[in-house]
C-alpha positions as CSV (number, residue, x, y, z in Angstrom):
1,M,-196.9,-43.1,57.7
2,D,-194.0,-46.0,57.6
3,N,-191.3,-45.3,54.6
4,H,-190.6,-49.1,55.0
5,K,-193.9,-49.2,53.3
6,N,-192.3,-47.7,50.4
7,N,-189.8,-49.5,49.7
8,P,-190.5,-52.2,46.7
9,W,-188.2,-55.0,48.6
10,Q,-190.9,-54.5,50.8
11,D,-193.3,-56.3,48.2
12,I,-190.6,-59.3,46.8
13,D,-190.9,-62.7,48.8
14,L,-187.8,-64.4,49.5
15,N,-188.8,-67.3,47.4
16,D,-189.8,-65.5,43.8
17,Y,-185.8,-63.7,44.8
18,E,-184.2,-67.2,45.7
19,N,-185.4,-69.1,42.4
20,H,-185.1,-66.1,40.1
21,M,-180.8,-65.8,41.1
22,K,-180.4,-69.6,41.1
23,L,-181.5,-70.2,37.7
24,D,-179.4,-72.2,35.0
25,S,-179.2,-68.7,33.0
26,V,-178.8,-66.4,36.2
27,M,-176.6,-68.7,38.8
28,Q,-176.7,-65.4,40.9
29,L,-177.6,-67.0,44.3
30,Q,-174.7,-69.9,43.4
31,V,-171.5,-66.8,42.5
32,L,-172.5,-65.0,44.8
33,N,-172.1,-68.1,47.3
34,A,-169.1,-69.1,46.8
35,M,-167.5,-65.3,47.0
36,M,-169.1,-64.2,49.8
37,K,-167.4,-67.0,51.7
38,G,-163.5,-65.8,50.0
39,Q,-164.7,-62.0,51.7
40,F,-165.4,-63.6,54.8
41,D,-162.3,-65.7,54.8
42,A,-159.8,-63.2,53.8
43,Y,-159.6,-60.4,56.8
44,P,-158.6,-61.0,60.7
45,V,-161.9,-59.4,62.0
46,S,-164.1,-61.1,63.9
47,S,-167.5,-59.2,63.1
48,A,-168.6,-58.0,60.0
49,M,-172.2,-56.7,59.2
50,I,-174.1,-57.8,56.4
51,L,-176.3,-55.0,54.2
52,G,-178.8,-56.7,52.3
53,V,-178.9,-59.6,53.7
54,A,-181.4,-60.6,52.1
55,G,-182.4,-64.2,52.6
56,G,-179.5,-65.1,54.3
57,N,-177.6,-66.5,50.6
58,G,-173.9,-67.6,51.9
59,L,-174.3,-67.3,55.7
60,E,-173.0,-71.1,56.4
61,H,-169.5,-70.3,55.1
62,V,-169.0,-67.6,58.5
63,S,-167.0,-69.5,60.6
64,R,-167.8,-69.7,64.5
65,D,-164.3,-70.3,65.5
66,K,-163.4,-66.7,63.5
67,Y,-166.6,-64.0,64.2
68,E,-168.2,-63.1,67.1
69,T,-170.8,-61.2,65.6
70,I,-171.5,-61.1,62.6
71,Y,-175.1,-58.6,61.9
72,G,-177.7,-59.6,59.3
73,V,-178.9,-55.9,57.4
74,D,-182.7,-55.9,56.0
75,I,-185.7,-53.4,55.0
76,N,-187.7,-57.2,54.6
77,E,-188.6,-58.1,57.9
78,D,-190.6,-61.4,56.0
79,Y,-186.4,-61.5,55.4
80,L,-184.3,-61.8,58.5
81,R,-187.0,-64.2,60.2
82,A,-186.1,-66.2,57.0
83,T,-182.8,-65.9,57.9
84,A,-182.5,-66.2,61.3
85,E,-184.1,-69.7,60.9
86,R,-182.5,-70.6,59.1
87,Y,-179.3,-70.1,60.3
88,R,-179.8,-71.0,63.8
89,D,-177.1,-73.1,64.0
90,L,-175.1,-69.4,64.6
91,S,-177.8,-68.5,67.2
92,G,-175.8,-65.7,69.6
93,V,-173.0,-64.7,66.4
94,L,-176.2,-63.2,63.9
95,K,-177.8,-60.3,64.9
96,C,-180.6,-59.0,62.3
97,I,-181.1,-55.6,62.1
98,R,-184.4,-53.4,60.3
99,A,-183.1,-50.8,59.2
100,D,-184.1,-48.6,55.8
101,L,-180.6,-47.7,54.4
102,M,-182.5,-45.3,52.6
103,S,-183.1,-43.5,55.6
104,D,-181.0,-42.1,57.9
105,A,-180.5,-45.9,59.2
106,D,-178.8,-46.3,63.1
107,L,-176.0,-49.1,62.9
108,P,-173.4,-50.6,64.8
109,H,-169.5,-50.6,64.4
110,A,-168.5,-53.9,62.5
111,E,-164.8,-54.7,61.7
112,L,-166.1,-55.6,58.3
113,L,-168.4,-54.5,55.9
114,I,-170.4,-56.5,53.5
115,A,-172.4,-55.0,50.3
116,D,-173.4,-57.6,47.3
117,L,-175.8,-56.4,45.0
118,L,-177.1,-53.7,46.9
119,I,-175.6,-50.7,46.6
120,E,-177.8,-50.7,43.0
121,Y,-180.3,-49.8,45.5
122,I,-179.6,-47.5,47.5
123,G,-176.9,-45.6,45.3
124,Y,-174.5,-44.4,46.8
125,D,-175.3,-41.6,49.2
126,N,-176.8,-44.0,50.9
127,Y,-174.5,-46.3,50.7
128,A,-171.3,-43.6,51.8
129,K,-174.0,-42.8,55.3
130,A,-173.7,-46.7,55.8
131,V,-170.2,-46.6,55.9
132,K,-169.4,-43.6,57.9
133,K,-171.8,-44.9,60.6
134,V,-170.1,-48.4,60.7
135,N,-166.6,-47.9,60.0
136,P,-165.0,-50.3,59.3
137,G,-161.7,-51.7,58.7
138,Y,-162.3,-52.9,55.7
139,V,-165.3,-52.6,53.1
140,S,-166.4,-55.6,50.8
141,C,-168.6,-55.1,47.6
142,V,-169.8,-57.2,45.1
143,I,-171.5,-55.3,42.5
144,Q,-173.2,-56.3,38.8
145,I,-171.8,-55.3,35.5
146,N,-174.1,-54.9,32.5
147,T,-174.0,-55.4,29.1
148,D,-177.3,-53.7,28.1
149,T,-178.9,-51.4,30.7
150,D,-182.1,-51.3,29.2
151,T,-182.6,-55.2,30.7
152,W,-180.3,-55.0,34.3
153,V,-182.9,-58.0,35.3
154,S,-182.8,-61.2,33.6
155,E,-185.2,-62.5,32.2
156,S,-186.9,-65.3,33.8
157,P,-190.4,-66.3,34.9
158,Y,-190.0,-64.6,38.3
159,L,-189.4,-61.5,36.5
160,H,-192.7,-59.8,37.5
161,A,-191.4,-59.7,40.8
162,F,-189.5,-56.9,40.4
163,D,-191.3,-55.2,38.1
164,R,-190.6,-51.7,41.1
165,L,-187.4,-52.0,41.0
166,D,-186.6,-49.2,38.2
167,E,-188.6,-47.1,41.5
168,V,-184.8,-47.5,43.5
169,H,-181.9,-49.1,40.8
170,C,-179.4,-47.3,39.3
171,Q,-176.3,-48.3,37.6
172,M,-173.3,-48.5,39.3
173,E,-169.5,-47.9,38.0
174,E,-166.5,-49.6,39.8
175,D,-164.5,-45.7,39.2
176,S,-167.6,-44.0,40.7
177,L,-167.4,-46.3,43.7
178,T,-163.9,-46.2,44.3
179,E,-164.4,-42.8,44.3
180,V,-166.8,-42.6,46.4
181,L,-165.1,-45.0,49.5
182,E,-161.5,-42.9,48.7
183,G,-163.3,-39.5,49.9
184,L,-164.0,-41.4,52.7
185,G,-160.6,-42.5,53.5
186,Y,-160.1,-46.3,51.6
187,R,-157.9,-47.6,48.4
188,N,-158.6,-50.4,46.3
189,I,-156.7,-53.4,47.7
190,F,-158.9,-56.0,45.8
191,R,-160.9,-57.2,42.8
192,S,-162.3,-60.4,40.7
193,C,-164.8,-60.2,38.3
194,E,-167.1,-63.5,37.7
195,T,-169.2,-63.9,35.0
196,L,-171.7,-65.4,34.5
197,P,-174.6,-67.3,31.8
198,N,-176.1,-64.7,30.7
199,G,-173.6,-61.6,29.7
200,K,-174.0,-59.9,33.5
201,A,-170.3,-60.3,35.1
202,L,-170.6,-60.3,38.7
203,V,-167.3,-57.3,40.4
204,R,-166.3,-57.3,44.1
205,L,-164.0,-55.1,45.6
206,D,-162.4,-54.3,48.6
207,Y,-161.7,-51.1,50.3
208,Q,-159.1,-51.2,53.1
209,K,-158.7,-48.5,56.3
């Protein structure tokens, strides 16, 4: 049996996901895009991996002068196809990898590991496994902090596209994430917080080995 089919992210249409994320009442696509520019620019690295690359939001900030390799990892093959198509200008730099991070995914090394709005859906343990495999010098994560844990998906016309995400979603806590990464030998070196229109916030946390 193909375990990839069990993950709800396999069934969410990219247009539904992106249209929901960029609604004026949600604003996550736009805010995350700006935060990703900061992630790409922050550290002296030439390779990076993005876990949960989706449709490639933020990849326009990748400089060919700085980066030799960017790995885009996702479980959804349609997302990866869309990313490769949209960012053809990064051909030779961008390498798309289909991987199920809920299982023992085989991942190459990268100097910077980015995971934005992803750890919520794979859990701390699977994330820790991915970090160990990639063995980056720097780790940068964006997590969503919710004021209302019962309705963590924002209200929108696309809401029902996300009905099955309850099966895999875990509420994130900054302290717990830091504890997991400290256990792997990383220390927190940066924190920023961007508030969203609906009372939620995106928190960026960076760590160095």
